[in-house]
C-alpha positions in Angstrom: 14.5 -7.0 -1.2 12.7 -10.2 -0.4 13.2 -9.5 3.4 12.0 -5.9 2.9 8.8 -7.2 1.4 8.3 -9.9 4.1 8.5 -7.2 6.8 5.6 -5.5 5.0 3.3 -8.5 4.4 3.6 -12.2 4.2 1.0 -12.2 1.5 3.3 -10.7 -1.1 5.4 -12.7 -3.5 8.6 -10.9 -4.7 9.2 -10.9 -8.5 12.1 -8.4 -9.1 13.3 -4.9 -8.5 14.9 -2.1 -10.6 16.8 0.9 -9.5 16.1 4.0 -11.7 16.7 7.6 -10.8 17.3 7.1 -7.1 14.1 5.0 -6.8 13.7 1.3 -6.2 10.8 -0.2 -8.2 9.8 -3.4 -6.4 7.6 -5.7 -8.5 5.5 -8.2 -6.5 2.1 -9.8 -6.5 -0.3 -11.1 -3.9 -0.3 -14.8 -3.0 -4.1 -15.0 -2.6 -5.5 -18.1 -4.3 -9.1 -17.9 -3.4 -11.5 -15.3 -2.2 -14.5 -15.4 0.2 -17.6 -13.4 -0.7 -18.0 -10.6 1.9 -21.7 -11.3 2.5 -22.4 -14.8 1.4 -20.7 -18.0 2.4 -19.2 -18.5 -1.1 -15.6 -19.0 -2.1 -14.1 -18.6 -5.6 -10.8 -19.4 -7.2 -11.8 -17.7 -10.5 -9.7 -14.6 -11.3 -11.4 -12.3 -13.8 -8.4 -10.1 -14.4 -5.3 -8.6 -12.7 -4.0 -5.0 -12.6 -1.0 -3.2 -11.3 -1.1 -0.9 -8.4 1.7 1.5 -7.4 2.2 2.2 -3.7 4.9 4.3 -2.0 6.8 2.7 0.9 9.5 3.8 3.4 12.9 4.7 2.0 15.4 1.8 1.7 19.2 2.5 1.7 18.4 6.3 1.3 16.4 5.8 -1.8 12.7 6.1 -2.5 10.7 2.8 -2.8 7.7 2.3 -5.1 5.9 -1.1 -4.9 4.3 -2.3 -8.1 1.8 -4.8 -6.9 -0.2 -7.1 -9.2 -3.7 -7.3 -7.6 -6.3 -9.8 -8.5 -10.0 -9.2 -9.3 -12.1 -12.3 -8.3 -15.4 -13.2 -10.0 -18.5 -15.0 -8.8 -20.3 -16.3 -11.9 -23.3 -17.9 -10.2 -24.8 -14.6 -8.7 -27.7 -12.9 -10.4 -28.3 -9.2 -10.1 -25.6 -8.8 -7.5 -22.1 -7.5 -7.5 -20.0 -10.4 -8.7 -16.5 -8.9 -8.9 -14.3 -8.2 -5.9 -10.8 -6.8 -5.7 -8.7 -8.4 -3.0 -7.8 -6.1 -0.2 -4.2 -5.3 0.9 -3.8 -5.4 4.6 -0.8 -3.1 4.7 -2.8 -0.2 3.1 -4.4 2.0 5.8 -7.2 3.7 3.9 -10.7 2.3 4.6 -11.5 2.1 0.9 -8.0 0.8 0.0 -7.3 3.7 -2.4 -4.3 5.0 -0.5 -1.0 5.4 -2.3 1.1 4.9 0.9 1.7 1.9 3.1 0.8 2.0 6.8 4.5 1.9 7.7 5.2 4.9 5.5 2.3 6.8 7.1 3.7 5.9 10.6 7.2 7.1 9.5 5.7 10.4 8.3 3.8 10.9 11.6 6.8 10.0 13.7 8.8 12.7 11.9 5.9 15.2 12.2 5.7 14.6 16.0 9.3 15.9 16.3 8.3 19.4 15.2 6.0 21.2 12.9 4.4 20.0 9.7 6.6 22.4 7.7 9.8 21.1 9.2 8.6 17.5 8.7 7.9 18.3 5.0 11.5 19.6 4.6 13.0 16.5 6.4 10.9 14.1 4.4 11.8 15.8 1.1 15.5 15.3 1.9 14.7 11.6 2.5 13.0 11.4 -0.9 9.3 11.5 0.2 7.2 14.0 -1.6 4.4 15.2 0.7 3.0 18.7 1.5 2.6 20.1 5.0 -1.2 20.2 4.4 -1.2 16.5 3.8 0.9 16.0 6.9 -1.6 18.0 8.9 -4.5 16.0 7.5 -2.7 12.8 8.5 -2.2 14.1 12.1 -5.9 15.1 12.3 -6.9 11.7 11.1 -4.6 9.9 13.5 -5.1 11.9 16.7 -4.2 8.9 18.8 -0.7 9.0 17.3 0.2 12.4 19.0 
């Protein structure tokens, strides 16, 4: 499992995994120690709090994979009347706002299967592989990633 995570990102630290109901739950956290303010030239090591984020990844040994990632929220205490808390970004999430529930490599896997046929046949194939996604979502992904076709 450690190698599986290293392929995804070098910034993830493996904690443990569990196998429940045909799904691997991989627990990990980011290795980020300090955070640079996006607009100012400030760096902080102060962590306000942490939270867990669940992200789906490509199947492993024929089983679904859910990553439970501990993400840090960094704080800048010397800023007045400005946003002072920032969540670290995950480079392996494709969404611009980092709200996605899928990794980039899972989206690429879905698009590769969708390119072999229609969205409906891709949906059936993916469901057999343990990935729950609708044909509408597949079509939206294809539209968003026109360069993939």
